[in-house]
TORMIKOL-698161 format. One line per 5 residues: their letters; for each residue x negated, y, z of C-alpha. Coordinates in Angstrom, 1 decimal, padded with zeros to 4 digits, m for minus. Each point is the difference from the previous one (the first is absolute). Layout:
a> X:Y:Z  ...
This chain:
mkeni> m112.9:115.8:099.7  003.7:000.8:m000.4  002.3:m001.0:002.8  002.5:m002.8:m000.8  003.2:001.6:001.3
vktrs> 002.1:m003.2:m000.1  m002.7:m001.9:001.8  m000.2:002.7:002.7  003.7:000.5:000.4  000.8:m003.8:000.1
fkfav> m002.6:m000.4:002.8  001.4:002.8:002.1  003.4:m001.4:m000.6  m001.1:m003.4:001.2  m001.4:001.5:003.2
sivki> 003.3:001.7:000.7  001.9:m003.2:m000.7  m002.2:m001.9:002.5  000.8:002.7:002.6  003.8:m000.3:m000.6
creli> m000.2:m003.8:000.2  m002.1:000.1:003.1  002.6:002.3:001.6  002.9:m002.2:m001.0  m001.7:m003.1:001.5
enkkd> m001.1:001.9:003.2  003.6:001.2:000.5  001.3:m003.5:m000.7  002.3:001.4:m002.7  m000.7:m002.6:m002.7
yilsq> m002.9:m002.3:m000.6  001.1:m001.7:m003.3  001.0:003.1:m001.9  m003.1:001.9:001.2  m002.2:m002.8:m001.2
qlmks> 001.6:000.1:m003.5  m000.6:003.7:m000.1  m003.5:m000.4:001.1  m000.8:m002.6:m002.7  001.5:002.0:m002.9
gtsig> m001.1:003.4:001.2  m003.6:m001.0:000.4  m000.1:m002.1:m003.1  000.6:003.0:m002.3  m003.5:001.4:000.7
anire> m001.6:m003.4:000.0  001.2:m000.7:m003.5  m001.1:003.4:m001.2  m003.5:m000.8:001.3  000.1:m003.3:m001.8
adnae> 001.0:001.8:m003.2  m003.1:002.2:000.4  m002.1:m003.2:m000.3  002.1:m001.6:m002.8  m001.8:m002.2:m002.5
skadf> 001.9:001.3:m002.9  002.7:002.5:m001.0  002.6:m002.7:000.2  m001.2:m000.9:003.5  000.1:003.7:001.0
ihkms> 003.6:000.3:m001.3  001.0:m003.2:001.8  m001.5:001.1:003.4  001.6:003.5:m000.3  003.4:m001.7:m000.9
iaqke> m000.3:m002.0:003.3  m000.7:003.3:001.8  003.1:001.5:m001.6  002.1:m003.0:001.1  m001.3:000.2:003.6
adetl> 000.9:003.7:000.0  003.5:m000.8:m001.1  000.3:m002.7:002.7  m001.3:002.5:002.6  002.8:002.4:m001.0
ywlel> 002.5:m002.7:000.6  m001.3:m000.8:003.5  000.0:003.7:000.9  003.6:000.3:m001.1  001.0:m003.1:002.0
lkecl> m001.8:001.2:003.1  001.8:003.3:m000.2  003.4:m001.5:m000.6  m000.5:m002.3:002.9  m000.9:003.1:002.1
linee> m003.5:m001.4:000.8  m001.7:003.1:m001.4  001.3:003.6:000.1  000.9:002.1:m002.9  m003.2:002.1:000.2
vflih> m002.3:m003.0:000.0  002.0:m001.5:m002.8  m000.1:003.1:m002.2  m003.7:000.6:000.5  m001.0:m003.5:m000.9
fnece> 002.6:m000.7:m002.7  m000.9:003.2:m001.9  m003.7:m000.8:000.2  000.5:m003.5:m001.1  002.2:001.2:m002.9
eiyri> m002.7:002.3:m001.1  m002.6:m002.7:000.1  002.3:m002.3:m002.0  000.4:002.7:m002.6  m003.8:000.6:m000.3
ikaii> m000.6:m003.8:m000.3  002.7:m000.2:m002.7  m001.6:002.8:m002.0  m003.4:m001.6:000.3  001.4:m003.3:m001.3
ltakr> 001.8:001.7:m002.9  m003.2:001.9:m000.9  m002.1:m003.2:000.2  002.4:m001.9:m002.2  000.0:002.8:m002.6
nntk> m003.8:000.2:000.0  m000.2:m003.8:m000.2  001.9:m000.1:m003.3  m002.3:002.5:m001.7
């Protein structure tokens, strides 16, 4: 069976987000912002998994669209944490770049599914 790249990458990304958030909380840097990042960063992969079990093509597109929105929200929280000096530049760049890549993959999947849905 072929590996689902976006599913694998979003899961690994979620694990790294959990680690960042745990570190933020342990170092008493910020609880509220870390929880926002935790929710959106782990939701990406959860919605991709839901899309895998979609009941229809429209349901698949809907779930993937939610994953895309969660990825975009995660980018926002990462930018905010960096600007507030709660995460360093290296941590920011690694996670921001990976999240952007996942976002782009999801967007391409949605566009392809929409194109195939009209045929």
